[in-house]
N, C-alpha and C positions, 0 to 999 in steps of 0.2 A: 472207322468213320470219325474218330476223334470225339471230343466232348460234345454231347448232345445239347441242343437248344430247342426249347419248345416252339418258339416262333420261327416260322420258316420264311426266309427272305426270298420268295419266288417272285421275280420281277413281274409286276402287273397286279399282284394281289396285295390286299391290306390285312387280311384276317386269316391267314393260313397258319395252323399250328398242330402239333402232334399231341395225342392224348396219352403218350407214354410217360413213364417215369413217376407216376403217382403211386404212393404207398397204399396198400389195401389193408383191410381190417385184420387179415391173418398174416401180415408181415411181408407179403410179396409185393411186387411192383408191376404196374401195367407195362406192357411191351412197347418199346419204342418202335415206331414205323408200322404198327399194326393198323391203327386208325388215325387218319388225318382229317381234320375239319377245316373248312375254308369258305370264303365267299365265292361268288360267281367266277368261273374260270375264263370267261370270254376275254378279259383284258390281258391275260398272260402273254408276255412277249415270247419270242423264240427261245431266249435264254431261260425264261420262266418255265416254259414247257419242258425244256431239256432238264432243268433242275428237278422238276416233278418226277420225271421218268428215272433220273439217276437216284432219287431218294428211295425208289423201290415200290412206288404206287403201281399197282397192277389192275385195279378196278375202281370205277367211279360210280357212286350212287347219287344221282342228281335228284334233289327233292323238289324241284321247281314245277310249277304248273306248265302244261304243254305250251301255252302262249308265251310264257316267259322264256322257255327253251327255244322257241322259234325266233323271238325278238333278239335274244342274246345267245347265239349258238355256242354250245360247248365245243371247244377245239378237238376233243377226243371222242365226239359222238359218232363219227363215221365208223361203220363196222371194220374191225381190223386195224383201226387207227393206232399206230405205234405199239401194237400188241396189247393194248389195254381193253378190258371189258367195260362197256358203258351201259348203264341202265337208267332210265328216267322213271322214278317211282314217286309221283307227286304226293306230298304229305297232305295237301289240302284237297277237299272235294266240295266245290261250291254247290254242287247239286244236292249234297247232303246237308250242308250248313254254310251260310254266308253271313258275314257281319253286315247288318243293315244300319247300325248306328255306332257311334264311337263307344267302345267299352270303357268301363270305369277305371280300369287299370290294366297293365301288362300282365299281371298275375291272372286276372280274369280271362284275358285273351288266351293264355296258355292252357288254363283249365278247360275252357270251351273247346279248344283244339284237341286236347287229349281225350276229351269226352266224346266229341262228335266224329272224330277221324280215327277211331280205334282200328278199323280195318286197314286204313292206310298206314298207321303206325306198325301194324303187324307185317304188312308188305315190305316196309322199309327195313325192319329188323331182320326179317327172313332173308332179304336180299343181301344184307351185310353178312349174315351167318353163312350164306351159300356162296359168297364170293370166292373166286379161285385163290390159291396161295399167293401171298404177297400183301402189300399194303392196300388198304381200302380208303378212298377219299370220299367223304360225305360233304355235300355242299348245297346251298340254296342261292339266294342273291347276295345278301350281306354276311351270311354265316352267323346270324344272330338268333333268329327266332326258331325256325324249323330245325336248322342245324344245331342250335343251342339245346333244344329239347332232346333231340336224338342223342347228342353227346352226353347230356346229363343222365339219360336213362342207361346208356352204355356204361358210364363210369359207376353208376350206382350198382348195376349188375356185377361189375368187377369187384365191388366191395370198397370203393373209395368213399371216404367220409364226406358228409354233406357240406361241411365248411369248405373243403377243397373243391367239390363240385361247383358250389355257388361261386367261388372265387374264379374258377376256370371260365365260367359263363361270363362273369363281370369283366374279364379282360377285354372282351369285345368292345366295351364302351370306350376304352383307351385306344384300341386299334382303329376304330371307325371315327374317332373324334374329328380328324381332319376332314373326312367326307361330310360329316354332319355339320361342322362349322361352315363349310362351303355352301351347303344347302340352306342353312340359316341366313347366310349373307345374300344369296342369289336366287333362292327358290321362289315359286309363285305365291301370290297372296301377301298378307300382312306379315311382316317380320315377327311381330309379337306372337302371332299364332304359330309360326314355325318354331319359335323358341319354346313355346308351351308344349308342342307335340314332341319335340326332341327330349325335353325334360321328363315328360310323362311316360314315354315309351323307351327310355334308355335301359341298357342292360345293367341292372343293379343286382348285387348278390342276394339281397333279401327276396327278390322276385323268384328266383329259382329255388331258394330254400322253402318258400311258401308253397310253391307248386309241388315239390317232392313231399312235403308234409301232408298236403292235401291228398296225394296219391296214397300215402300210408293210411290216412284216416278213412278213406273210402274203400280201398282195396286190400289193405294190409301190408303191401310192399310193392315195389316196382315190378318184381318178378311176377307177382300175382296179377297185377294190372296187365302186363304183357301177355300172360297166359290167357286171361279173359278176353283180351283184344284179339287173340287168335294166333299167337306165336307158339308153335309146338314146343314141348319140353325139350326135345332134342336140339332145336335151334337155339333155345335159351342157353343150353349147355355149350353149344357151338360158339355162341357169342363170348361166353366166359373163356373158352379155350383160346379164342382169337386174341382176347384182350390180356389174359394173364397166363403165364407159363404154369403148367402143372394143374390147370383146372380140369 
């Protein structure tokens, strides 16, 4: 397959990348092609869809709410579509918790999501663990918040250091910059307000670092958080096997 590159240039997507190639604490490396993270797949062109299939993706875990999936259909959602398995496992549950006012920071947003949506997090992680052989693609809309949290939890389980995890998360800020700049220029309301929101809720490394530290402080580790959320021990082991050879 030649030299690997983390960013995947699949036509139509801005934020598709592989979680492989990261060094773990015990000296191993996360598997290339095992887990791919991305933004919404609706804009994929025919060439982009072909590239996704050629890369070895065999299942898709869609983290979006049902109304998002209806408004922006996943091109692989139809049963038997191209031989891929597709599941919609919403990360959020507005019936359990909904933001009624602007949170003070993105760190707080993520902490509240991980706290209130624990059962959904467990469903997502179990779906990734139970996916058929081959690459698993996890996505939401921008590939930043819900996908960013799931990716960080997976990399932590694999034994990747926090600095690397936080840096992987922050790459999204660069990849979505063109989209965000366009929204600042042309979005609704006052431009100054749009600029404020983009700056406040952008993907900064320190945000994910703080979130993972808070998990440690409250639960002891990401693994203990996931176990308490409802991910069985055998699925946690399965996630590690999927991510790292020899686990």
